[in-house]
KEMARVO-268144 format. One line per 3 residues: their letters; for each residue z, y, x of N, C-alpha, C, O, CB. Coordinates in steps of 0.2 Angstrom, whole numbers, plus 5000, padded with zeros to 4 digits. Each point is the difference from the previous one (the first is absolute). Glycine has a CB too. Example, Ala and Ser with C-alpha at 12.3 -4.5 7.8 and 13.67 -1.06 7.14 Angstrom:
// KEMARVO-268144
as	5039,4972,5066,5000,5006,4996,5000,5006,5004,5003,4999,5005,5003,4995,4986; 4990,5011,5007,5001,5006,5004,5003,5005,4996,5001,5006,5003,4989,4991,5003
// end
This chain:
// KEMARVO-268144
xxx	5069,5038,4902,4997,4994,5003,4994,5003,5004,4996,5004,4997,5008,4987,4995; 4995,5008,5014,4994,5003,5004,4993,4997,4998,5000,4995,4998,5008,5007,5012; 4987,5003,4990,4994,4998,4998,4996,4996,5006,5003,5001,5005,4996,5009,4987
xxx	4997,4986,5006,4996,4996,5006,4994,5004,5003,4998,5005,4996,5006,4985,4998; 4994,5008,5011,4994,5003,5004,4996,4994,5001,5002,4995,5001,5004,5015,5004; 4987,4992,4996,4995,4995,5002,4997,5002,5007,4999,5006,5001,4998,4992,4986
xxx	5003,4997,5017,4998,5001,5007,4994,4995,5001,5000,4995,4997,5011,5011,5007; 4986,4995,5002,4995,4995,5002,5002,4998,5007,5000,5005,5004,4991,4999,4988; 5009,4990,5010,5002,4998,5007,4994,4997,5003,4997,4995,4997,5015,5003,5000
xxx	4985,5005,5008,4994,4997,5003,5001,4997,5007,5005,5003,5004,4988,5006,4990; 5004,4986,5008,5001,4996,5006,4994,5000,5004,4994,5000,4997,5014,4993,4998; 4992,5008,5012,4995,4999,5004,4997,4993,5000,5003,4995,4998,5001,5015,5009
xxx	4990,4989,4996,4997,4993,5001,5005,4995,5002,5001,4994,4998,4988,5011,5004; 5015,4996,5004,5005,4996,5003,5005,4997,4995,5001,4995,4999,4997,5011,5012; 5005,4999,4985,5005,4999,4996,4998,4996,4993,5003,4997,4997,5003,5013,5008
xxx	4987,4991,4994,4997,4997,4994,5000,4993,5001,5001,4996,4995,4992,5014,5003; 5007,4987,5008,5000,4993,5001,5007,4997,4998,5000,4994,4998,4992,5008,5012; 5013,5002,4991,5007,4998,4998,5001,5001,4992,5003,4995,4997,5001,5007,5015
xxx	4994,5004,4986,5002,5001,4993,4995,4997,4995,5001,4999,4994,5004,5012,5010; 4989,4988,4998,4995,4997,4996,4997,5005,4995,4996,4998,4996,5010,4992,5005; 4995,5017,5001,4997,5005,4996,4999,5006,5004,5003,5001,5005,5002,4994,4985
xxx	4990,5009,5007,4999,5007,5004,5005,5005,4997,5001,5005,5004,4987,4992,4998; 5014,5002,4992,5004,5005,4997,5005,4997,4995,4998,4995,4996,4994,5014,5007; 5014,4994,4996,5004,4998,4995,5002,5006,4996,5003,5005,5003,5001,4985,5004
xxx	4995,5010,4986,5003,5006,4996,5007,4998,4999,5002,4994,4999,4987,5009,4995; 5016,5002,5006,5007,4999,4999,5003,5005,4995,4998,5006,5000,5002,4988,5011; 5005,5004,4985,5003,5004,4996,5008,5000,5003,5003,4995,5000,4989,5003,4990
xxx	5010,5008,5012,5007,5001,5003,5004,5005,4995,4997,5004,4996,4998,4993,5016; 5011,5003,4990,5005,5005,4997,4998,5007,5003,4998,5000,5006,5011,4991,4992; 4992,5014,4998,4998,5007,5002,5004,5002,5006,4998,5005,5003,4998,4998,4986
xxx	5010,4994,5013,5004,5002,5005,4999,4996,5006,5004,5000,5005,5004,5005,4987; 4986,4991,5009,4999,4996,5006,4998,5004,5006,4997,5005,5000,4999,4986,4992; 5006,5006,5014,4999,5003,5006,4996,4995,5004,5000,4994,4998,5010,5013,5002
xxx	4986,4995,5005,4996,4996,5004,5004,4994,5003,4997,4994,5000,4996,5016,5003; 5013,4991,5000,5003,4994,5003,5001,4994,4995,5000,4995,5002,5006,5014,5006; 4996,4993,4986,5001,4995,4995,4993,4996,4999,5000,4994,4999,5009,5013,4996
xxx	4986,4997,5004,4993,4997,4999,4999,4995,5006,4997,4994,4999,4999,5016,4994; 5005,4992,5013,4998,4996,5006,5004,4994,5000,4998,4995,5002,4999,5016,5004; 5010,4990,4993,5004,4994,4999,4997,4995,4995,5000,4994,5001,5010,5013,5003
xxx	4988,4995,4990,4998,4996,4995,4993,4996,5003,4999,4994,4998,5006,5014,4993; 4991,4996,5012,4994,4997,5002,5001,4994,5006,4997,4995,4999,4997,5016,4998; 5011,4991,5007,5001,4995,5005,5004,4994,4998,5000,4994,5002,5001,5015,5006
xxx	5003,4992,4986,5003,4994,4997,4995,4996,4996,5000,4994,5000,5010,5012,4999; 4985,4997,4998,4994,4996,4997,4996,4997,5005,4997,4994,4998,5003,5014,4992; 4999,4995,5015,4995,4997,5006,5004,4999,5006,4998,5004,5005,4992,5001,4989
xxx	5015,4991,5007,5004,4999,5006,4995,4999,5006,5002,5001,5006,5008,4995,4988; 4984,5001,5005,4996,4999,5006,4998,5006,5004,4999,5000,5006,4997,4990,4988; 5004,5016,5002,4998,5006,5004,5005,5002,5005,4998,5001,5006,4997,5003,4983
xxx	5011,4995,5009,5006,5002,5005,5000,4995,5006,5002,5002,5005,5005,5004,4985; 4992,4988,5008,5000,4994,5005,4994,5001,5005,5001,4999,5006,5005,4993,4985; 4989,5010,5007,4994,5000,5004,4999,5007,5004,4997,5000,5005,4997,4992,4987
xxx	5009,5013,5005,4999,5007,5002,5006,5003,5001,5003,5003,4996,4986,4998,4999; 5014,4999,5012,5006,5003,5001,5000,5008,4999,4995,5003,4999,5008,4988,5009; 5003,5012,4992,5001,5007,4999,4995,5004,5005,5000,4998,5006,5012,5001,4990
xxx	4985,5006,5002,4996,5004,5004,4992,4998,5000,4996,5003,5002,5014,4998,5005; 4989,4993,4989,4993,4998,5000,4997,5001,4993,4994,4999,4999,5009,4992,5009; 5001,5012,4987,4997,5002,4994,5000,5007,4999,5004,5004,5003,5000,4985,4992
xxx	4992,5014,5001,5000,5007,4998,4999,5001,4993,4998,4995,4996,4997,5008,5015; 5008,5002,4987,5000,5002,4992,4998,5007,4999,5001,5004,5004,5008,4987,4995; 4988,5010,4995,4998,5006,4998,5001,5001,4993,4999,4995,4996,4993,5006,5013
xxx	5011,5005,4988,5000,5001,4993,4996,5006,4999,5001,5006,5003,5011,4989,4996; 4982,5004,4998,4996,5006,4998,4997,5003,5007,4999,5006,5000,5007,4996,4989; 4993,4993,5016,4997,5003,5006,5005,5003,5005,4998,5002,5006,4992,5000,4988
xxx	5017,4998,5005,5005,5002,5004,5005,4995,5002,5001,4995,4996,4997,5016,4999; 5005,4989,5011,5005,4995,5002,5006,5002,4996,5003,5005,5001,4992,4993,5011; 5008,4997,4985,5006,5001,4996,5006,5000,5004,5000,4996,5005,4995,5000,4985
xxx	5011,5007,5008,5006,4998,5003,5003,4995,4995,4998,4999,4995,5004,5013,5009; 5003,4984,4999,5003,4995,4996,5003,5002,4993,5000,4997,4995,5002,4997,5016; 5000,5013,4989,5003,5002,4994,4995,5004,4996,5002,5004,4995,5009,4997,5011
xxx	4983,4999,4996,4995,5004,4996,4999,4997,4993,5000,4994,4998,4994,5008,5012; 5007,5003,4985,4999,4998,4993,4993,4998,4998,4995,5002,5003,5015,5005,4994; 4989,4988,4998,4994,4998,4998,4999,5003,4993,5004,5001,4996,4996,4989,5011
xxx	4993,5012,4992,4999,5004,4994,4994,4996,4996,4996,4996,5003,5008,5015,5002; 4995,4990,4989,4995,4997,4996,4993,5002,5003,4999,5006,5001,5008,4995,4988; 4989,4994,5011,4993,5001,5003,5000,4999,5008,4994,5001,5002,5004,5006,4988
xxx	5008,4992,5013,4999,5000,5008,4996,4994,5002,5000,4994,4996,5012,5011,5004; 4985,4995,5005,4996,4995,5003,5003,4998,5007,5001,5005,5004,4989,4999,4990; 5013,4990,5007,5003,4998,5006,4995,4995,5004,4997,4996,4997,5015,5005,4997
xxx	4988,5001,5012,4995,4996,5004,5004,4996,5006,5004,5004,5003,4987,5004,4994; 5008,4986,5004,5004,4996,5005,4995,4997,5005,4994,4997,4997,5015,5000,4995; 4992,5004,5014,4995,4997,5005,5003,4997,5006,5006,5002,5001,4986,5006,4994
xx	5005,4989,5009,5002,4997,5007,4997,5005,5005,4994,5001,5000,5007,4987,4996; 5003,5014,5009,4997,5004,5005,4996,4997,5004,4997,5003,5005,5013,5003,4995
// end
């Protein structure tokens, strides 16, 4: 059974209005990838996708732009913002 990882998801001021928080700690499966995390966030906060069409959001994992298949690791910091 895969071990879990702990990450922190941070939102910019604009997305904080939707999420109601500046950051969310999360525990994920150790084989999680960025695309899965993004899908989970958009399912939890559908207003983000409704209000901000593709190309208006940006994402960083530890300061770098992730690929959709980028693996996530214990201690990663994910940042979401509006361009």
